[in-house]
C-alpha positions as CSV (number, residue, x, y, z in Angstrom):
1,M,0.0,-0.2,-0.5
2,Y,1.1,3.3,-1.0
3,Y,0.6,6.4,1.6
4,A,1.1,10.2,0.8
5,L,2.3,12.8,3.5
6,F,1.0,16.3,2.3
7,Y,2.7,19.2,4.1
8,T,2.2,22.9,3.1
9,T,4.4,25.2,4.8
10,V,4.9,28.8,6.6
11,D,5.3,31.5,3.5
12,D,8.8,31.9,4.3
13,Y,10.0,28.1,4.5
14,I,13.5,28.7,2.5
15,E,15.0,30.6,4.8
16,K,13.9,29.5,7.9
17,R,14.2,25.3,6.8
18,A,18.6,26.0,6.9
19,A,18.3,25.4,10.4
20,Y,16.7,22.0,10.1
21,R,17.5,21.1,6.9
22,E,20.9,18.3,7.5
23,E,18.6,16.4,10.2
24,H,15.4,16.8,8.0
25,L,17.1,14.7,5.2
26,A,18.6,12.4,7.0
27,L,15.2,11.5,8.1
28,A,13.8,11.4,5.4
29,T,17.6,9.1,4.2
30,A,16.9,6.8,7.0
31,A,13.3,6.0,5.7
32,Y,14.2,5.6,2.2
33,E,17.0,3.5,3.0
34,S,14.5,1.1,5.4
35,G,12.8,0.8,2.4
36,N,9.3,2.8,4.0
37,L,10.0,6.5,1.8
38,V,9.0,5.7,-2.4
39,M,10.3,9.2,-3.1
40,A,10.4,12.8,-1.5
41,G,10.1,16.4,-2.8
42,A,9.1,19.8,-2.4
43,F,7.1,21.9,-4.7
44,T,7.9,24.7,-6.5
45,D,6.5,27.6,-8.4
46,P,5.3,28.9,-5.0
47,A,7.3,27.0,-2.6
48,N,4.1,26.5,-0.8
49,G,4.8,22.5,0.6
50,A,5.8,19.2,0.3
51,L,4.7,15.9,-0.8
52,L,6.3,12.0,0.4
53,I,5.2,8.8,-1.0
54,F,5.6,6.3,1.1
55,K,5.6,2.4,0.8
56,S,4.0,0.7,3.7
57,D,1.2,-2.0,5.3
58,S,-0.5,1.3,6.9
59,P,0.0,5.1,7.2
60,E,1.9,4.6,10.6
61,A,5.6,4.6,8.5
62,A,4.2,8.7,7.3
63,E,2.8,9.9,10.4
64,D,5.8,8.9,12.8
65,F,7.8,10.4,9.9
66,A,5.8,13.9,9.6
67,R,6.4,13.4,13.9
68,N,9.4,12.9,14.4
69,D,10.4,15.9,11.9
70,L,12.5,19.1,12.9
71,Y,10.2,20.7,10.3
72,V,7.2,20.2,12.2
73,K,8.3,20.6,15.5
74,N,9.8,23.7,14.6
75,G,6.9,25.1,13.1
76,L,7.8,25.0,9.8
77,I,4.9,23.2,8.5
78,T,1.2,24.6,9.0
79,K,-0.4,21.5,8.5
80,W,0.5,17.7,6.9
81,Y,-2.0,15.4,6.2
82,V,-1.7,11.5,4.9
83,Q,-4.0,10.1,2.4
84,S,-3.4,6.6,1.1
85,W,-2.8,6.3,-3.0
86,N,-4.1,3.7,-5.0
87,V,-1.5,3.1,-7.5
88,V,-2.9,2.4,-11.1
89,I,-0.8,3.0,-14.3
90,G,3.2,2.2,-13.4
91,T,5.3,-0.6,-11.6
92,P,5.3,-0.5,-8.0
93,G,8.0,-1.9,-6.8
94,P,10.8,-1.8,-3.9
95,P,12.4,1.6,-3.9
96,L,15.5,2.4,-5.8
97,G,17.7,2.8,-2.5
98,A,15.5,0.1,-0.4
99,K,18.2,-2.5,1.3
100,Q,16.4,-6.3,-0.1
């Protein structure tokens, strides 16, 4: 099952994220290497949010990620939610960086 984690950011997110970016990326890298996080990235033009796609048996991996993310803990994310996602077209498989 796939789950999409949506983030909505503060207006000056790009400027404010620098203090927490290294830890945020370390959390994302760990989730990716564990096989839970498939892909992730920020929206651009405008830079008002982000989307992270998780593959797991439940939404807990995505929810735990958000709860532990310094962007969330430090107020850079004004809203987040997890939505189940049914892949209709494409070939789902393990994330490229996942340990097999």
